[in-house]
N, C-alpha and C positions, 0 to 999 in steps of 0.2 A: 250677842246674847250675854247677859250678866249672870254670873254664878250666884246661886243662893246657898251654896255649900260653904262651910266654915273651914278654914285651914286646920289641918291636923299636924301637931308637932311630929317631926320625923321620928322622935324617940318612941312614938306610939303607932307609927305606920305599920309595924308587924301585926298589930292587933286587928288591922282591917282584913287580913287574910288568914290568920292562924287557925281558923275554924273550918277551912276547906270549902268555901262557897264556889259555885259555878261563877265564872267571870266572863266579861266581855273584853277582848283584847283589841285595842284600836291602834291603827297605824296610819302613817302618812309619809309620802315622799313626793315632793313637788306639789302638784295640784291634785294628786290622787290620794283619796282617803279610803280606809277599809275598816271593817269590824268583823270579828269572828267570836264564836263562843269557845270557851275552854274549860275543862273540868279539873285540870291539875295545875294548881298554883300553890305556892307556900312561901313564907318568909324563911330566909336562910341565915341572916345576920342581923344584929340589932343596930350597931354603930360602925359605919354608916349603915342605914337600913338597906338590905339587899333581898331580892326575891328570886325564885326559880319558877319558870312557867314552861310547860311542855306545849310546843307548837311544832307540828309536823313540818319537816324541812321542805316539803313539796308545796306548801300552801302559799297563796298570794300574800298573806299576812307576813309570813317569814321573809319573803322576798323584800317586801317594803321595809320591814325592820332592819334587814341587813343593809339596805341602801341608806336608810336615814340614821340608824343607830339609836332610835327611840321607839317607845310604845306606851300605850296607856292600859291600865287595868281598871275596868269599871265593874263595880259589884252590883248586879241587877237584883231588884226586888221581886217578890212573888207576882206582883202586878203585871210584869212583862215576861213571865215564863214562856208564854206561847211565842213571843217575839224572839226570845233567846233561842228557842228551838229552830225557828225560821232562819235566823242569822247564822246558825251553825250548820244549816242544811244546804247552803248555797255558797258559791264562790264569788269573791269580788272580781275575779277575772271576767265574769259574765255581766258586769256593770256595777255602778256605784250603789252599794247597799244603803248608804245614808239616804240617797234620793229615792231608791226603790221602796224603802220602808218608811219614808217621810220621818226619818229619825233626826231630831234636832241635836246639834252639838255645838260646843264652843272650842276655840283653840286654847291649848294649854298656855301657861305663862311664857314658856319658851317658844311657843308656836310650833313645836315639833309634832304634836299629836292632837287629834280631835278627842274631846272628853264628853261623855254622856252623863247627864244628871237626871233627865226625865225618867222616872221609874227605877232609878238606881239609888243606893244608899251611900256610896262612897266611890272615890277614884284615886289612883296612884299614877303619877307620871314617872316613867322609868327610862334610864339610859342604859342601853345594852353594854354588858361587859364582854368584850370579845374573848372568846374561848375557842380558837380554831379546832383543836382536837375534839372537844365536846360538840361543837356545831357540825362537824363532818360525821362524827360517829353516832350521835344521838339527836333527839329532838328537843333537848332541854335548853332553854335560854336563861342566862343569868343576868341580872340587871341591878343597878343601884336606884333606889327610889329617890327622886330629886324634889318631889312635891307631892302632897297628899291633901285631900279634903273630904268632908263628909257632910251629909244632911244632918243638921243638929237635932232633928226630930228622932233620930235613931242612934247617933253616935255623938257624944258630948263629953267633954272633960276627959278625953283619952279612954273612954269606955262606951261599949255598946249599951244602949237603953231599949232593949226589946220589950215591947208591951203589946197589949191587944189593940191599942189606938194606932199603932204603926204597922199593922199586919201586912199592908201592901208593900212595905219596904223590907220585910223579913227576907233573909237570904234564901236562895234555892240551891239545891244540891242534886247533881245529875246522878241518877241511879242506873242509866243505860237504857237503850231502846226507847228513847224519847220520854222517859218518866223522870219526874223531879220530886223531891221532898222539900217541904218548906221547913226552914230552920226556925224552931221555936224553943224558948227556954224551958228547962225542967223545973226551975224554981221561980 
């Protein structure tokens, strides 16, 4: 599958997450692929771009990331909010979620992770930064962003272009108990 997203300069990668969207975390180890929803992610450094994501240490996703050292962060649009809820409500230990939900993906440039574009506005490919103390004590993962891309209908020239015409790609923000808020601009 060929990507329709345009590369995002790594200097602008932090802009893809700095507004707190709900994200999909993708992982792969060998022939096993997985995806989960996460509500807590954020940029932590600009150069090189680094991010932090909270992933419970008991999840299948965390296991796959620990084995491979890589993960993807995909930013889902409002059009797939129901799917995001479903992906976050089941475990990959019970079967391949990509097959179960007929979710198309393509391999990242390194081949390390599956990336989702359908219904998403952007993605970041990340390399785990090993932090043994943090990983044992907490659920936070730190990573360096090694590639990023976005749908040019909503993110172009290093900036979000949120309009009424691209409402399906507007970010979603998890409020708890299965409720989401659509991210829309004030101006």
